[in-house]
MIDO-903133 format. One record per atom (N, C-alpha, C): chain; residue in three letters; y, x, z; atom name; residue number from 1. Coordinates in steps of 0.2 Angstrom, whole numbers, plus 5000, padded with zeros to 4 digits. Each point is the difference from the previous one (the first is absolute). Layout:
N
A|ala|Y|X|Z|CA|NUM
...
This chain:
53
A|unk|4994|5005|4999|N|1
A|unk|5007|4996|5001|CA|1
A|unk|5004|5004|5000|C|1
A|unk|5006|4998|4996|N|2
A|unk|5006|5003|4999|CA|2
A|unk|5005|4997|5005|C|2
A|unk|5003|5004|5004|N|3
A|unk|5006|4998|5004|CA|3
A|unk|5005|4997|4995|C|3
A|unk|5005|4996|5002|N|4
A|unk|5006|4998|4996|CA|4
A|unk|5006|4999|5006|C|4
A|unk|5006|5003|4997|N|5
A|unk|5005|5001|5003|CA|5
A|unk|5003|4995|4999|C|5
A|unk|5003|4995|5005|N|6
A|unk|5006|4995|4999|CA|6
A|unk|5006|5002|5004|C|6
A|unk|5006|4999|4997|N|7
A|unk|5006|5002|5003|CA|7
A|unk|5004|4994|4998|C|7
A|unk|5004|4998|5006|N|8
A|unk|5003|4992|5000|CA|8
A|unk|5008|5002|5001|C|8
A|unk|5003|4997|4995|N|9
A|unk|5008|5002|5001|CA|9
A|unk|5002|4992|5001|C|9
A|unk|5003|4999|5006|N|10
A|unk|5004|4994|5002|CA|10
A|unk|5004|4997|4996|C|10
A|unk|5001|4994|4998|N|11
A|unk|5007|4997|4997|CA|11
A|unk|5000|4993|5002|C|11
A|unk|5006|4998|4999|N|12
A|unk|5003|4993|5001|CA|12
A|unk|5000|4996|4993|C|12
A|unk|4998|5004|4994|N|13
A|unk|5002|4998|4994|CA|13
A|unk|4994|5003|4995|C|13
A|unk|4994|4998|5000|N|14
A|unk|4994|5001|4996|CA|14
A|unk|5003|5000|4992|C|14
A|unk|5002|4994|4998|N|15
A|unk|5001|4999|4993|CA|15
A|unk|5006|5004|4997|C|15
A|unk|5005|5004|5004|N|16
A|unk|5006|5005|4998|CA|16
A|unk|4995|5007|4999|C|16
A|unk|4994|5002|5004|N|17
A|unk|4998|5006|4999|CA|17
A|unk|4994|5000|4995|C|17
A|unk|4996|4994|5000|N|18
A|unk|4995|5001|4995|CA|18
A|unk|5002|5003|4992|C|18
A|unk|5004|4998|4998|N|19
A|unk|5003|5003|4993|CA|19
A|unk|4999|5008|5001|C|19
A|unk|5004|5003|5004|N|20
A|unk|4999|5006|5000|CA|20
A|unk|4994|5004|5001|C|20
A|unk|4996|4998|5004|N|21
A|unk|4992|5003|5001|CA|21
A|unk|4996|4998|4996|C|21
A|unk|5002|4994|4996|N|22
A|unk|4994|4997|4995|CA|22
A|unk|5002|5004|4993|C|22
A|unk|5006|4996|4999|N|23
A|unk|5003|5002|4992|CA|23
A|unk|5002|5007|4999|C|23
A|unk|5005|5003|5005|N|24
A|unk|5003|5006|5001|CA|24
A|unk|4995|5006|5001|C|24
A|unk|4995|4999|5004|N|25
A|unk|4995|5006|5003|CA|25
A|unk|4995|4998|4996|C|25
A|unk|4998|4994|4998|N|26
A|unk|4993|4999|4996|CA|26
A|unk|4995|4998|5004|C|26
A|unk|5000|4998|5006|N|27
A|unk|4995|4998|5004|CA|27
A|unk|4998|4993|5000|C|27
A|unk|4993|4999|4999|N|28
A|unk|4998|4995|5000|CA|28
A|unk|4999|4994|5006|C|28
A|unk|5001|4994|4999|N|29
A|unk|5002|4996|5006|CA|29
A|unk|4990|4998|5001|C|29
A|unk|4998|5003|5005|N|30
A|unk|4993|5000|5003|CA|30
A|unk|4998|4993|5004|C|30
A|unk|5005|4998|5003|N|31
A|unk|4999|4995|5005|CA|31
A|unk|5006|4996|5002|C|31
A|unk|5000|4994|5003|N|32
A|unk|5006|4998|5002|CA|32
A|unk|4998|4995|5006|C|32
A|unk|5004|5001|5005|N|33
A|unk|4998|4993|5006|CA|33
A|unk|5006|4996|5003|C|33
A|unk|5000|4995|5002|N|34
A|unk|5006|4997|5003|CA|34
A|unk|4997|4996|5007|C|34
A|unk|5006|5002|5004|N|35
A|unk|5000|4997|5007|CA|35
A|unk|4993|5002|5004|C|35
A|unk|4998|5006|4999|N|36
A|unk|4994|5002|5004|CA|36
A|unk|5004|5004|5007|C|36
A|unk|5000|4996|5005|N|37
A|unk|5002|5001|5007|CA|37
A|unk|5007|5000|4998|C|37
A|unk|5003|4997|4997|N|38
A|unk|5008|4999|4999|CA|38
A|unk|5001|5005|4994|C|38
A|unk|4997|5005|4997|N|39
A|unk|5001|5004|4995|CA|39
A|unk|4998|4999|4993|C|39
A|unk|5005|5001|4995|N|40
A|unk|4998|4999|4994|CA|40
A|unk|4998|5008|4997|C|40
A|unk|4998|5002|4994|N|41
A|unk|4998|5006|4999|CA|41
A|unk|4998|5001|4993|C|41
A|unk|5001|5005|4997|N|42
A|unk|4997|5003|4993|CA|42
A|unk|4998|5007|5001|C|42
A|unk|4994|5001|4999|N|43
A|unk|4997|5005|4998|CA|43
A|unk|4999|5003|4993|C|43
A|unk|5003|5005|5000|N|44
A|unk|5000|5004|4993|CA|44
A|unk|4996|5006|4999|C|44
A|unk|5000|5002|4995|N|45
A|unk|4996|5006|4999|CA|45
A|unk|4998|5001|4992|C|45
A|unk|4995|5003|5000|N|46
A|unk|4996|5001|4993|CA|46
A|unk|4993|4998|5001|C|46
A|unk|4997|4995|4996|N|47
A|unk|4993|4999|5001|CA|47
A|unk|4995|5005|5002|C|47
A|unk|4997|5000|5005|N|48
A|unk|4994|5005|5001|CA|48
A|unk|5003|5008|5003|C|48
A|unk|5005|4999|5002|N|49
A|unk|5004|5006|5002|CA|49
A|unk|4999|4999|5008|C|49
A|unk|4999|5007|5003|N|50
A|unk|5000|4999|5007|CA|50
A|unk|5007|5000|5005|C|50
A|unk|5004|4996|4997|N|51
A|unk|5006|4998|5003|CA|51
A|unk|5003|4994|5000|C|51
A|unk|5003|4996|5004|N|52
A|unk|5003|4994|4999|CA|52
A|unk|5008|5000|5003|C|52
A|unk|5004|4999|4997|N|53
A|unk|5007|4997|5002|CA|53
A|unk|5002|4994|5002|C|53
């Protein structure tokens, strides 16, 4: 099993940051969640890569 590094960046406006990471840096949206214990989030990265942002 390959370990996966996950780095979280808190924000109050995911929609404003998503174009930078997805379109500007070329990351793929791997998963999204809404209202998980009061938090929303987007997991970005490259499919199969050992990291998630």
